[in-house]
C-alpha positions as a Markdown table, in Angstrom:
| # | Residue | x | y | z |
|---|---|---|---|---|
| 1 | Met | 1.0 | 6.6 | 18.0 |
| 2 | Lys | 1.9 | 3.5 | 19.9 |
| 3 | His | 0.5 | 0.1 | 19.1 |
| 4 | Pro | 0.7 | -3.0 | 21.3 |
| 5 | Phe | 1.8 | -5.2 | 18.4 |
| 6 | Glu | 5.4 | -6.4 | 17.7 |
| 7 | Arg | 7.1 | -5.5 | 14.6 |
| 8 | Thr | 8.4 | -8.7 | 12.9 |
| 9 | Asp | 10.7 | -9.8 | 10.3 |
| 10 | Val | 9.9 | -13.5 | 10.5 |
| 11 | Ala | 8.4 | -15.1 | 7.5 |
| 12 | Leu | 4.7 | -15.9 | 7.9 |
| 13 | Pro | 2.8 | -18.4 | 6.0 |
| 14 | Met | 0.7 | -16.7 | 3.3 |
| 15 | Asp | -3.0 | -17.6 | 3.0 |
| 16 | Pro | -3.1 | -19.8 | -0.2 |
| 17 | Ala | -6.0 | -17.6 | -1.7 |
| 18 | Ile | -4.0 | -14.5 | -1.1 |
| 19 | Ala | -0.9 | -16.1 | -2.5 |
| 20 | Ala | -2.8 | -17.0 | -5.8 |
| 21 | Ala | -4.3 | -13.4 | -5.9 |
| 22 | Val | -0.8 | -11.8 | -6.1 |
| 23 | Ala | 0.9 | -14.5 | -8.1 |
| 24 | Asp | 2.0 | -13.6 | -11.6 |
| 25 | Ala | 0.9 | -9.9 | -11.1 |
| 26 | Asp | 4.1 | -8.2 | -11.9 |
| 27 | Leu | 4.6 | -7.4 | -8.2 |
| 28 | Gly | 7.6 | -7.5 | -5.9 |
| 29 | Leu | 10.3 | -5.0 | -4.8 |
| 30 | Ala | 13.1 | -5.4 | -2.3 |
| 31 | Arg | 12.5 | -3.6 | 1.0 |
| 32 | Gly | 14.0 | -0.2 | 0.9 |
| 33 | Ala | 14.7 | -0.2 | -2.9 |
| 34 | Val | 13.5 | 2.4 | -5.2 |
| 35 | Glu | 12.8 | 1.1 | -8.6 |
| 36 | Leu | 9.9 | 2.2 | -10.9 |
| 37 | Ala | 8.1 | -0.2 | -13.1 |
| 38 | Ala | 6.0 | 0.5 | -16.2 |
| 39 | Pro | 2.2 | 0.3 | -15.6 |
| 40 | Ser | 0.9 | -3.3 | -15.5 |
| 41 | Pro | -2.5 | -4.3 | -16.6 |
| 42 | Arg | -2.2 | -7.1 | -13.9 |
| 43 | Trp | -2.2 | -4.7 | -10.9 |
| 44 | Ser | -5.9 | -3.9 | -10.9 |
| 45 | Pro | -7.0 | -7.5 | -11.3 |
| 46 | Ala | -4.5 | -8.6 | -8.5 |
| 47 | Tyr | -6.1 | -6.0 | -6.3 |
| 48 | Ala | -9.6 | -7.4 | -7.0 |
| 49 | Ala | -8.4 | -11.0 | -6.5 |
| 50 | Leu | -6.8 | -10.0 | -3.2 |
| 51 | Val | -10.0 | -8.4 | -1.9 |
| 52 | Ala | -12.0 | -11.4 | -3.0 |
| 53 | Ala | -9.6 | -13.6 | -1.0 |
| 54 | Phe | -9.9 | -11.4 | 2.0 |
| 55 | Ala | -13.7 | -11.4 | 1.9 |
| 56 | Pro | -14.5 | -14.6 | 3.6 |
| 57 | Thr | -12.3 | -14.0 | 6.7 |
| 58 | Arg | -12.6 | -10.2 | 7.0 |
| 59 | Pro | -13.4 | -9.1 | 10.6 |
| 60 | His | -16.5 | -7.0 | 11.3 |
| 61 | Gly | -14.2 | -4.0 | 12.1 |
| 62 | Val | -13.1 | -3.7 | 8.5 |
| 63 | Val | -15.5 | -1.4 | 6.7 |
| 64 | Ala | -13.8 | -1.2 | 3.3 |
| 65 | Ile | -10.7 | -2.0 | 1.4 |
| 66 | Glu | -9.5 | 0.3 | -1.4 |
| 67 | His | -6.7 | 0.2 | -3.9 |
| 68 | Val | -4.6 | 3.3 | -3.5 |
| 69 | Gly | -1.2 | 4.4 | -4.4 |
| 70 | Ser | 0.4 | 4.5 | -7.8 |
| 71 | Thr | -0.6 | 0.9 | -9.0 |
| 72 | Ser | -4.2 | 2.1 | -8.5 |
| 73 | Val | -3.8 | 4.8 | -11.3 |
| 74 | Pro | -3.9 | 3.5 | -14.9 |
| 75 | Gly | -1.0 | 4.7 | -16.9 |
| 76 | Leu | 1.2 | 5.7 | -13.9 |
| 77 | Thr | 4.7 | 4.3 | -13.4 |
| 78 | Ala | 5.0 | 2.8 | -9.9 |
| 79 | Lys | 7.0 | 0.7 | -7.5 |
| 80 | Ala | 5.7 | -2.9 | -8.2 |
| 81 | Ile | 3.9 | -3.0 | -4.8 |
| 82 | Leu | 0.2 | -2.8 | -4.3 |
| 83 | Asp | -0.9 | -0.4 | -1.8 |
| 84 | Ile | -4.3 | -0.9 | -0.1 |
| 85 | Ala | -6.1 | 1.1 | 2.4 |
| 86 | Val | -7.9 | -1.0 | 5.0 |
| 87 | Gly | -10.6 | 1.2 | 6.5 |
| 88 | Ile | -11.6 | 0.2 | 10.0 |
| 89 | Ser | -14.5 | 1.3 | 12.2 |
| 90 | Glu | -12.4 | 2.4 | 15.1 |
| 91 | Lys | -8.8 | 3.4 | 15.7 |
| 92 | Glu | -7.9 | 0.3 | 17.8 |
| 93 | Ala | -8.9 | -3.0 | 16.3 |
| 94 | Pro | -6.9 | -5.9 | 17.4 |
| 95 | Asp | -9.1 | -8.4 | 15.4 |
| 96 | Val | -7.9 | -6.6 | 12.3 |
| 97 | His | -4.2 | -7.0 | 13.3 |
| 98 | Asp | -4.8 | -10.8 | 13.9 |
| 99 | Trp | -6.6 | -11.1 | 10.6 |
| 100 | Leu | -3.8 | -9.5 | 8.6 |
| 101 | Val | -1.1 | -11.5 | 10.4 |
| 102 | Glu | -3.0 | -14.8 | 9.9 |
| 103 | Ser | -3.4 | -13.9 | 6.2 |
| 104 | Gly | 0.5 | -13.6 | 5.9 |
| 105 | Phe | 1.1 | -9.9 | 6.4 |
| 106 | Leu | 4.0 | -8.8 | 8.5 |
| 107 | Tyr | 3.4 | -6.0 | 11.0 |
| 108 | Arg | 5.7 | -3.3 | 10.1 |
| 109 | Gly | 4.7 | -0.9 | 12.8 |
| 110 | Ala | 3.2 | 2.5 | 12.9 |
| 111 | Ser | 4.7 | 4.6 | 10.2 |
| 112 | Asp | 4.6 | 7.9 | 12.0 |
| 113 | Asp | 7.7 | 9.2 | 10.3 |
| 114 | Val | 6.0 | 9.4 | 6.9 |
| 115 | Arg | 2.4 | 8.2 | 7.3 |
| 116 | Pro | -0.2 | 8.2 | 10.0 |
| 117 | Asp | -1.3 | 4.7 | 9.6 |
| 118 | Arg | -0.4 | 1.3 | 10.8 |
| 119 | Met | 1.6 | -0.5 | 8.2 |
| 120 | Tyr | 1.6 | -4.2 | 7.2 |
| 121 | Gly | 3.5 | -5.8 | 4.4 |
| 122 | Leu | 2.8 | -9.0 | 2.3 |
| 123 | Glu | 6.2 | -10.5 | 1.2 |
| 124 | Arg | 6.7 | -13.4 | -1.0 |
| 125 | Glu | 10.1 | -13.9 | 0.9 |
| 126 | Ile | 11.5 | -11.8 | 3.7 |
| 127 | Gly | 12.5 | -8.5 | 2.2 |
| 128 | Val | 10.5 | -8.8 | -1.2 |
| 129 | Arg | 7.3 | -6.8 | -0.7 |
| 130 | Leu | 4.3 | -7.4 | -2.8 |
| 131 | Val | 1.5 | -5.5 | -0.9 |
| 132 | Asn | 1.5 | -2.6 | 1.7 |
| 133 | Ala | -1.7 | -2.5 | 3.8 |
| 134 | His | -2.3 | 0.9 | 5.3 |
| 135 | Val | -4.8 | 0.5 | 8.3 |
| 136 | Val | -6.7 | 3.7 | 8.8 |
| 137 | Val | -10.1 | 4.7 | 10.2 |
| 138 | His | -12.7 | 4.4 | 7.4 |
| 139 | Asp | -13.9 | 7.9 | 6.4 |
| 140 | Gly | -11.3 | 9.5 | 8.7 |
| 141 | Leu | -8.9 | 12.2 | 7.4 |
| 142 | Asp | -6.2 | 9.8 | 6.3 |
| 143 | Trp | -8.8 | 7.5 | 4.5 |
| 144 | Cys | -10.2 | 10.5 | 2.6 |
| 145 | Arg | -6.7 | 11.7 | 1.7 |
| 146 | Tyr | -5.7 | 8.4 | 0.2 |
| 147 | Leu | -8.8 | 8.3 | -1.9 |
| 148 | Ala | -8.6 | 12.0 | -2.9 |
| 149 | Phe | -5.1 | 11.7 | -4.2 |
| 150 | Arg | -5.8 | 8.5 | -6.1 |
| 151 | Asp | -9.0 | 10.0 | -7.6 |
| 152 | Arg | -7.2 | 13.3 | -8.6 |
| 153 | Leu | -4.5 | 11.3 | -10.5 |
| 154 | Arg | -7.1 | 9.0 | -12.1 |
| 155 | Ala | -9.1 | 12.1 | -13.4 |
| 156 | Asn | -6.3 | 14.5 | -14.3 |
| 157 | Asp | -3.7 | 13.3 | -16.9 |
| 158 | Arg | -1.5 | 16.4 | -16.4 |
| 159 | Asp | -1.3 | 15.7 | -12.6 |
| 160 | Arg | -0.6 | 12.1 | -13.3 |
| 161 | Asp | 2.2 | 12.9 | -15.8 |
| 162 | Ala | 3.8 | 15.5 | -13.5 |
| 163 | Tyr | 3.7 | 13.0 | -10.7 |
| 164 | Ala | 5.3 | 10.3 | -12.9 |
| 165 | Ala | 8.0 | 12.8 | -13.8 |
| 166 | Leu | 8.7 | 13.7 | -10.2 |
| 167 | Lys | 8.8 | 10.0 | -9.3 |
| 168 | Arg | 11.4 | 9.3 | -12.0 |
| 169 | Arg | 13.6 | 12.2 | -10.9 |
| 170 | Leu | 13.4 | 11.1 | -7.2 |
| 171 | Ala | 14.0 | 7.5 | -8.0 |
| 172 | Ala | 17.2 | 8.4 | -9.9 |
| 173 | Glu | 18.3 | 10.6 | -7.0 |
| 174 | His | 17.4 | 8.2 | -4.1 |
| 175 | Leu | 18.1 | 4.8 | -5.6 |
| 176 | Gly | 18.6 | 3.1 | -2.3 |
| 177 | Asp | 16.8 | 5.3 | 0.1 |
| 178 | Arg | 13.0 | 4.8 | -0.1 |
| 179 | Leu | 12.4 | 7.1 | 2.9 |
| 180 | Ala | 14.0 | 9.9 | 1.0 |
| 181 | Tyr | 12.0 | 9.1 | -2.1 |
| 182 | Ile | 8.8 | 9.0 | -0.2 |
| 183 | Arg | 9.6 | 12.4 | 1.6 |
| 184 | Gly | 10.4 | 13.9 | -1.8 |
| 185 | Lys | 7.0 | 13.2 | -3.1 |
| 186 | Ser | 5.1 | 14.5 | 0.0 |
| 187 | Gly | 4.9 | 18.2 | -1.2 |
| 188 | Phe | 3.2 | 17.1 | -4.5 |
| 189 | Ile | 0.8 | 14.7 | -2.8 |
| 190 | Val | -0.2 | 17.3 | -0.2 |
| 191 | Gly | -0.8 | 19.9 | -2.9 |
| 192 | Arg | -3.2 | 17.7 | -5.0 |
| 193 | Arg | -5.2 | 15.7 | -2.6 |
| 194 | Gly | -7.7 | 18.4 | -2.0 |
């Protein structure tokens, strides 16, 4: 999947409301690092504050924003990065790109190697990620997969605990290789997202 946007590593000014939403939320991990954090009661409120900060400027093409990934599952160890799925009405939505960049998100390119979405990262400083925004078609296959896996782990303690154990093992094996860590989780994720 090719996109007309340029990947950037240049620091962008963060929207003050968004900066406030993620401040003091136990978030932040060096890009590429694999380090798990104990579950934080601050992650869910940080997500809610982030969505509230987004609301006034959200373009028409954004249908919904959902908290996904490990920080969205109570009791699950996670990399200290919020993952949000930004559901858009159509595959190409340049206004969504502009909105995210103007809010302070770095365009990180299509992540075809491990995910079929467009990836944006919110960083407190270059290289320290706070939020991953995964832009996907709302109610499309990828949107449904993100939500199905999250909901499965929220509803099933056994799966949540098995996933936590797998993550701890992979984190120990792939300390400085986030891509290997992500790939190592894929079989578990595919098998449990329905």
